[in-house]
VOGU-3710 file (C-alpha; in Angstrom, 3 decimals, decimal comma):
1> xxxxxxxxxx> 9,083/-45,767/20,343  7,410/-45,276/16,967  6,683/-41,826/15,607  2,921/-42,297/15,939  3,133/-43,383/19,589  5,592/-40,623/20,418  3,452/-37,957/18,816  0,303/-39,333/20,432  2,029/-39,177/23,836  3,096/-35,571/23,256
11> xxxxxxxxxx> -0,373/-34,582/22,068  -2,006/-36,206/25,085  0,404/-34,387/27,392  -0,460/-31,061/25,769  -4,175/-31,855/25,973  -3,831/-32,679/29,655  -1,973/-29,419/30,185  -4,701/-27,458/28,361  -7,697/-28,972/30,115  -6,202/-28,580/33,583
21> xxxxxxxxxx> -5,952/-24,797/33,231  -9,471/-23,542/33,826  -8,805/-20,159/32,268  -7,958/-21,684/28,900  -10,982/-23,972/28,891  -13,204/-21,101/29,984  -11,725/-18,897/27,267  -12,625/-21,351/24,506  -16,134/-21,683/25,965  -16,463/-17,881/26,039
31> xxxxxxxxxx> -15,357/-17,692/22,387  -18,145/-20,079/21,397  -20,753/-18,307/23,541  -19,782/-14,887/22,209  -20,068/-16,125/18,626  -23,515/-17,551/19,303  -24,792/-14,725/21,495  -23,778/-11,821/19,275  -24,928/-13,633/16,145  -28,401/-14,352/17,514
41> xxxxxxxxxx> -28,681/-10,875/19,028  -27,891/-9,311/15,656  -30,408/-11,571/13,904  -33,148/-10,716/16,411  -32,617/-7,014/15,726  -32,902/-7,325/11,936  -36,446/-6,736/10,684  -37,854/-6,346/7,196  -41,317/-5,874/5,720  -42,937/-5,135/2,380
51> xxxxxxxxxx> -44,852/-1,932/2,999  -47,122/-1,988/6,038  -46,744/-4,290/9,039  -49,484/-6,588/7,751  -48,234/-6,762/4,160  -46,958/-10,121/2,976  -43,802/-10,097/0,863  -44,259/-11,749/-2,541  -42,753/-15,174/-2,972  -39,324/-15,253/-4,588
61> xxxxxxxxxx> -39,058/-17,598/-7,599  -36,935/-20,699/-7,104  -35,019/-22,162/-10,030  -34,723/-25,829/-11,002  -31,575/-26,262/-8,895  -33,114/-24,744/-5,758  -31,552/-21,277/-5,973  -33,454/-17,985/-5,731  -33,788/-16,411/-9,173  -34,899/-13,318/-11,014
71> xxxxxxxxxx> -37,227/-14,373/-13,802  -38,695/-11,219/-15,317  -38,879/-10,561/-19,055  -41,295/-10,014/-21,915  -42,183/-13,207/-23,771  -43,922/-13,627/-27,134  -44,540/-17,346/-27,428  -46,462/-20,310/-28,784  -46,794/-23,934/-27,789  -44,325/-26,480/-29,136
81> xxxxxxxxxx> -45,314/-30,154/-29,020  -42,391/-32,549/-29,068  -39,244/-31,806/-31,027  -38,806/-28,697/-33,125  -36,912/-25,454/-33,504  -37,207/-21,689/-33,782  -35,074/-19,512/-36,059  -34,996/-15,710/-36,038  -32,888/-12,786/-37,095  -32,244/-10,123/-34,470
91> xxxxxxxxxx> -31,756/-7,034/-36,607  -31,164/-4,522/-33,806  -31,256/-3,973/-30,060  -31,581/-0,607/-28,339  -32,096/0,446/-24,763  -33,071/3,216/-22,391  -31,935/4,083/-18,872  -33,877/6,265/-16,438  -31,767/9,154/-15,136  -32,382/11,200/-11,982
101> xxxxxxxxxx> -34,846/13,995/-12,652  -33,103/17,311/-13,202  -36,481/19,015/-12,796  -38,929/17,474/-10,304  -41,650/15,608/-12,144  -39,912/15,775/-15,538  -38,826/12,306/-16,642  -35,279/11,961/-18,017  -34,025/8,991/-20,015  -30,824/8,233/-21,896
111> xxxxxxxxxx> -30,238/5,888/-24,808  -28,055/3,063/-23,530  -28,011/-0,717/-23,819  -26,934/-2,453/-20,633  -24,036/-4,926/-21,111  -26,211/-7,796/-19,873  -29,408/-6,682/-21,605  -30,565/-9,680/-23,602  -32,913/-10,558/-26,432  -33,344/-13,755/-28,370
121> xxxxxxxxxx> -35,195/-17,058/-28,508  -36,283/-19,284/-25,649  -37,819/-22,669/-24,963  -39,351/-22,788/-21,481  -41,391/-25,220/-19,411  -44,448/-22,980/-19,328  -44,615/-19,379/-18,147  -44,217/-19,978/-14,425  -41,384/-18,001/-12,878  -38,467/-20,279/-12,065
131> xxxxxxxxxx> -39,439/-22,929/-14,623  -36,669/-24,683/-16,555  -35,610/-23,041/-19,801  -32,879/-22,666/-22,394  -32,303/-19,415/-24,264  -30,054/-18,243/-27,063  -29,536/-14,489/-27,087  -27,643/-11,445/-28,136  -26,479/-9,173/-25,300  -25,606/-5,524/-24,987
141> xxxxxxxxxx> -21,917/-6,053/-24,333  -21,089/-9,762/-24,138  -21,878/-11,023/-27,603  -24,015/-14,085/-28,244  -24,715/-16,324/-25,239  -26,594/-19,516/-24,532  -27,995/-19,709/-21,022  -30,174/-22,239/-19,269  -31,722/-22,770/-15,850  -30,426/-19,385/-14,616
151> xxxxxxxxxx> -26,936/-20,387/-13,462  -25,506/-21,815/-16,695  -23,914/-19,542/-19,292  -22,016/-20,423/-22,483  -20,307/-17,813/-24,637  -20,783/-17,710/-28,385  -19,203/-15,153/-30,696  -18,328/-11,667/-29,509  -20,344/-10,161/-32,335  -22,712/-7,416/-31,348
161> xxxxxxxxxx> -26,000/-6,512/-32,998  -26,695/-3,357/-34,944  -28,739/-2,371/-37,940  -25,660/-2,938/-40,088  -24,767/-6,311/-38,581  -27,776/-8,396/-37,517  -27,418/-11,839/-35,932  -29,310/-15,007/-36,708  -30,231/-17,350/-33,873  -31,598/-20,895/-33,901
171> xxxxxxxxxx> -32,663/-22,999/-30,919  -33,604/-26,650/-31,472  -35,174/-29,263/-29,243  -34,619/-33,025/-29,431  -36,127/-34,623/-26,333  -34,474/-33,175/-23,249  -31,579/-31,760/-25,289  -31,659/-28,174/-26,528  -28,963/-26,832/-28,846  -28,229/-23,254/-29,863
181> xxxxxxxxxx> -26,699/-22,063/-33,137  -25,757/-18,618/-34,431  -25,082/-17,253/-37,891  -24,062/-13,988/-39,503  -25,977/-14,629/-42,731  -28,588/-17,292/-41,984  -26,704/-19,825/-44,104  -23,530/-20,825/-42,286  -24,360/-21,867/-38,720  -22,033/-22,271/-35,751
191> xxxxxxxxxx> -22,984/-24,249/-32,653  -22,960/-22,191/-29,438  -23,839/-24,823/-26,853  -26,129/-27,590/-25,669  -28,322/-27,811/-22,573  -29,953/-30,907/-21,168  -33,144/-30,175/-19,229  -34,121/-33,382/-17,446  -37,844/-33,958/-17,194  -38,839/-31,369/-19,797
201> xxxxxxxxxx> -42,499/-32,059/-20,716  -43,630/-32,819/-24,241  -45,399/-29,465/-24,623  -43,335/-26,357/-23,917  -43,473/-22,676/-24,796  -41,215/-21,381/-27,568  -40,748/-17,792/-28,653  -39,006/-14,427/-28,522  -37,989/-12,478/-25,443  -36,299/-9,296/-24,251
211> xxxxxxxxxx> -35,046/-8,191/-20,830  -32,674/-5,698/-19,280  -31,267/-5,546/-15,740  -30,968/-2,159/-14,068  -28,139/0,242/-14,836  -25,620/-0,229/-12,023  -23,637/2,842/-11,025  -20,829/2,635/-8,453  -19,518/5,866/-6,948  -16,776/6,483/-4,421
221> xxxxxxxxxx> -17,937/7,442/-0,947  -16,334/10,190/1,123  -14,509/7,700/3,343  -12,961/5,829/0,443  -15,514/3,045/0,049  -18,085/2,707/-2,707  -21,831/3,151/-3,038  -23,844/1,268/-5,661  -27,162/2,369/-7,128  -29,318/0,707/-9,772
231> xxxxxxxxxx> -31,487/2,677/-12,200  -34,392/1,401/-14,260  -33,420/0,161/-17,729  -35,185/-1,535/-20,615  -34,175/-3,168/-23,884  -35,958/-3,256/-27,231  -35,117/-5,782/-29,942  -36,412/-6,143/-33,482  -36,910/-9,716/-34,740  -37,658/-10,773/-38,293
241> xxxxxxxxxx> -37,429/-13,908/-40,448  -39,167/-15,791/-37,641  -39,486/-19,473/-38,474  -40,904/-22,364/-36,431  -40,470/-26,048/-37,137  -42,190/-28,866/-35,281  -45,645/-29,287/-33,828  -47,421/-26,119/-32,671  -50,765/-26,684/-30,996  -52,102/-23,131/-31,212
251> xxxxxxxxxx> -52,178/-20,808/-34,173  -51,481/-17,463/-32,501  -48,725/-15,797/-30,521  -49,326/-15,107/-26,858  -47,835/-12,102/-25,084  -46,801/-12,370/-21,416  -44,957/-9,919/-19,173  -43,353/-12,616/-17,052  -42,837/-11,586/-13,432  -44,326/-8,128/-13,907
261> xxxxxxxxxx> -44,980/-6,263/-10,647  -48,330/-4,563/-10,238  -49,308/-1,280/-8,679  -52,080/-1,162/-6,032  -54,569/-0,273/-8,782  -53,590/-3,366/-10,802  -51,544/-1,545/-13,422  -48,197/-3,117/-14,313  -45,160/-1,334/-12,899  -42,677/-0,664/-15,747
271> xxxxxxxxxx> -44,427/-2,867/-18,314  -42,809/-4,429/-21,332  -44,552/-4,875/-24,631  -44,502/-6,224/-28,167  -45,702/-4,994/-31,548  -46,126/-7,234/-34,584  -46,101/-5,766/-38,091  -46,275/-8,483/-40,706  -43,437/-10,872/-39,940  -41,503/-8,385/-37,814
281> xxxxxxxxxx> -41,719/-8,293/-34,000  -40,552/-5,406/-31,849  -40,219/-6,641/-28,264  -39,439/-4,469/-25,235  -38,594/-5,998/-21,884  -37,333/-5,115/-18,432  -35,896/-7,254/-15,638  -33,476/-10,140/-15,797  -33,290/-13,916/-16,146  -30,534/-14,866/-13,732
291> xxxxxxxxxx> -29,678/-16,074/-10,235  -30,819/-13,679/-7,541  -28,191/-12,024/-5,353  -30,458/-9,582/-3,498  -31,208/-10,916/-0,016  -29,733/-11,976/3,307  -27,241/-14,843/3,310  -26,782/-17,575/5,896  -23,313/-16,306/6,851  -24,835/-13,007/8,041
301> xxxxxxxxxx> -25,784/-14,889/11,196  -22,077/-15,176/12,084  -21,672/-11,497/12,957  -20,240/-12,491/16,348  -17,360/-14,427/14,780  -14,796/-11,616/15,017  -15,361/-11,215/18,754  -15,075/-14,969/19,246  -11,940/-15,020/17,108  -10,254/-12,429/19,321
311> xxxxxxxxxx> -10,862/-14,637/22,351  -9,466/-17,659/20,475  -6,326/-15,707/19,555  -5,787/-14,707/23,175  -6,141/-18,288/24,430  -3,874/-19,704/21,692  -1,131/-17,175/22,411  -1,288/-17,612/26,184  -1,226/-21,399/25,714  2,448/-21,070/24,788
321> xxxxxxxxxx> 3,574/-17,758/26,290  2,504/-18,850/29,761  5,265/-21,443/29,661  7,851/-18,753/28,901  6,462/-16,491/31,596  6,578/-19,226/34,223  9,891/-20,680/33,040  8,314/-24,030/32,123  9,303/-24,133/28,467  12,552/-26,031/29,147
331> xxxxxxxxxx> 10,639/-28,662/31,111  8,284/-29,076/28,156  11,203/-29,418/25,753  12,960/-31,924/27,986  9,803/-34,060/27,916  9,877/-33,872/24,115  13,411/-33,253/22,880  12,248/-32,996/19,265  11,173/-29,380/19,440  9,334/-29,336/16,128
341> xxxxxxxxxx> 7,308/-32,376/17,116  6,480/-30,861/20,509  5,292/-27,581/19,017  3,273/-29,441/16,391  1,555/-31,431/19,119  0,686/-28,206/20,886  -0,669/-26,803/17,598  -2,767/-29,925/17,010  -4,333/-29,617/20,461  -5,229/-25,938/20,164
351> xxxxxxxxxx> -6,533/-26,486/16,624  -8,670/-29,462/17,639  -10,121/-27,732/20,695  -10,872/-24,589/18,720  -12,395/-26,519/15,814  -14,792/-28,413/18,092  -15,860/-25,221/19,854  -16,245/-23,379/16,547  -18,222/-26,239/15,033  -20,632/-26,187/17,964
361> xxxxxxxxxx> -20,969/-22,398/17,828  -21,521/-22,171/14,068  -23,732/-25,264/14,105  -26,085/-23,504/16,514  -25,839/-19,975/15,174  -26,396/-20,553/11,457  -29,673/-22,530/11,556  -31,121/-20,742/14,587  -30,066/-17,300/13,367  -31,523/-18,042/9,936
371> xxxxxxxxxx> -34,813/-19,037/11,553  -34,893/-15,772/13,543  -34,148/-13,676/10,459  -36,967/-15,348/8,521  -39,352/-14,867/11,430  -38,504/-11,159/11,338  -39,535/-10,899/7,692  -36,068/-11,120/6,145  -35,586/-13,072/2,942  -32,700/-15,553/3,161
381> xxxxxxxxxx> -31,188/-16,646/-0,128  -31,527/-20,450/-0,163  -28,437/-22,639/-0,410  -27,902/-26,375/-0,610  -27,111/-28,566/2,390  -23,497/-29,011/1,295  -23,008/-25,244/1,035  -24,456/-24,677/4,497  -22,239/-27,463/5,836  -19,230/-25,797/4,236
391> xxxxxxxxxx> -20,108/-22,484/5,895  -20,448/-24,137/9,324  -17,441/-26,462/9,133  -15,379/-23,861/7,285  -15,980/-21,329/10,040  -14,754/-23,834/12,612  -11,713/-24,644/10,462  -10,930/-20,939/10,054  -10,936/-20,514/13,830  -8,595/-23,488/14,158
401> xxxxxxxxxx> -6,164/-22,129/11,556  -6,179/-18,699/13,224  -5,428/-20,397/16,559  -2,394/-22,174/15,060  -1,159/-18,895/13,571  -1,543/-17,160/16,941  0,237/-20,016/18,715  3,155/-19,741/16,280  3,404/-15,987/16,811  3,355/-16,539/20,561
411> xxxxxxxxxx> 6,302/-18,938/20,180  8,257/-16,468/18,041  7,669/-13,351/20,146  7,273/-15,035/23,583  5,294/-12,011/24,785  1,535/-12,231/24,867  0,766/-8,602/24,057  2,991/-8,518/20,983  1,767/-11,870/19,651  -1,920/-11,072/20,241
421> xxxxxxxxxx> -1,558/-7,697/18,546  0,259/-9,280/15,615  -2,381/-11,988/15,141  -5,232/-9,477/15,283  -3,423/-7,202/12,819  -2,900/-10,087/10,386  -6,283/-11,822/10,587  -8,949/-9,452/11,894  -7,864/-5,936/10,948  -7,705/-6,575/7,160
431> xxxxxxxxxx> -11,161/-8,089/7,260  -12,582/-5,068/9,111  -10,895/-2,582/6,773  -12,044/-4,475/3,675  -15,708/-4,842/4,643  -16,564/-1,486/6,243  -16,212/0,913/3,275  -13,024/2,409/4,703  -10,871/1,536/1,693  -11,479/1,686/-2,067
441> xxxxxxxxxx> -12,917/-1,528/-3,466  -9,721/-2,647/-5,207  -7,654/-2,071/-2,076  -10,177/-4,123/-0,094  -9,968/-6,966/-2,583  -6,182/-6,841/-2,484  -6,201/-7,179/1,320  -8,456/-10,207/1,089  -6,168/-11,883/-1,435  -2,785/-11,535/0,234
451> xxxxxxxxxx> -3,437/-11,548/4,000  -4,607/-14,346/6,321  -8,024/-12,657/6,255  -8,509/-14,317/2,861  -9,787/-17,330/4,771  -13,067/-15,556/5,544  -14,031/-16,423/1,961  -14,894/-19,888/3,271  -18,116/-18,354/4,626  -19,398/-16,990/1,299
461> xxxxxxxxxx> -22,511/-18,974/0,401  -23,663/-17,203/-2,778  -21,134/-17,079/-5,634  -20,454/-14,044/-7,782  -22,067/-14,892/-11,120  -20,272/-13,349/-14,124  -23,564/-13,038/-16,013  -25,325/-11,102/-13,235  -25,072/-7,336/-12,893  -24,340/-6,752/-9,188
471> xxxxxxxxxx> -21,936/-4,935/-6,886  -19,529/-7,757/-6,099  -17,409/-6,195/-3,373  -16,195/-7,214/0,100  -18,594/-4,640/1,546  -21,429/-6,591/-0,059  -20,105/-9,913/1,261  -18,242/-11,096/-1,854  -14,606/-12,119/-1,567  -12,079/-11,935/-4,421
481> xxxxxxxxxx> -11,005/-15,568/-3,991  -13,119/-18,716/-4,143  -14,005/-20,165/-0,692  -11,395/-22,923/-0,619  -8,758/-20,781/-2,329  -9,133/-18,102/0,325  -8,995/-20,699/3,070  -5,824/-22,119/1,514  -4,175/-18,693/1,828  -4,886/-18,663/5,574
491> xxxxxxxxxx> -3,568/-22,207/5,907  -0,413/-21,181/4,081  0,215/-18,347/6,524  -0,364/-20,660/9,494  2,029/-23,272/8,060  4,727/-20,670/7,386  4,349/-19,175/10,860  4,520/-22,612/12,464  7,638/-23,465/10,447  9,273/-20,198/11,545
501> xxxxxxxxxx> 8,328/-20,940/15,147  9,981/-24,354/14,926  13,195/-22,773/13,628  13,172/-20,174/16,390  12,452/-22,831/18,992  15,394/-24,953/17,849  17,912/-22,102/17,777  16,839/-19,927/20,680  15,395/-22,322/23,223  17,918/-25,136/22,893
//
């Protein structure tokens, strides 16, 4: 008999064994129902509003690639027809951060430039928030950068900007291609990067800008976790030697506080501004030009996954320990003398059954839970279809891998209670400890790198952007490993456990 036919026969036998035990089938069904039920219940209880019950939340800008973005800055600009360029010298950049009031009603500020505060030159498809753009800038702590369409970031030199060491910037347009250059003296230029903005219209806006994200402060909580707070910050840059080349259709500079929020009386909340004195511009801006990370994510709908995973672990362990308890393991091994092949067939069956159930559960919970959250006024950060598919299918695959790990532990220990406890301690406990502010942030990240709980990274739909100031911690839903890297760690544990189980099975149960 060929290997394929032999393995198929063993797998079918294990499948027959599984489906004829009603408790196991019911357990997998319960795991799926618990995942769906708790996820939808949690979504139905999450409500959000902007002020009063009848207030409508403002629309969130969407970038060219479909992601939610922050697009708030002060822009001094003119029209550019066709190809051309802008050259400036940024002679200095300063900043201010709002501090908590020591005396009620007395405003306190400190001089500080945020590391990702930015000022420079930009070419943008109009002034609409979310419109395509390319910008060359100096930053508070990351040197010269070229960024475009919110998610793309290219590093230039590490040179900072001060009164003693200004930086020259040049941004050129040739069709859809925009190229950034920097210089220390305005004579010798170094290319920073190139961006291609497909569909850029003939007439665009070109000019100077400044922006500063809030000052992020992370403090340790009493229980060992961390609490993040963001304070208002602004940046002010001085530009001189401003030169434009190419066709400009208007003869004056326009000033726009892009994305500025307004008070009920119409006044701008935390306005920016610009002052022109001869050929020198002093521009002050607040906000950021970056992907948005503030909002609910699609994986939040899977809050019932841990409960469903516990049920899966129980079923997977009992699937093998029941044979030891009833003295049927030798009969199983006689039917398939190759013990490794027999155990692998059993693992394939439990993985396949669990994957199908998990796929059905996640496939219902994610879209329906997202719909409920939106109906309750919550903003869901948009993701592409492939990302949502990865979250759904990855959740099912994670359940399947955890089931194989639990099955292997059941084979090694032979006792249900010990194996179930071990699987929960390896897969579920680290995830709970890492995401509930019980441990310091670094300890939480360490747990999610080196334990099977790393596989939960497969659910993360919004990446951690290096150029965005945010609290990227497990408590905030960000894992230290990339989705597939974290999943690979879980697969590695399952493979090692299964290999150990095969060795034990060959030596002990011969």
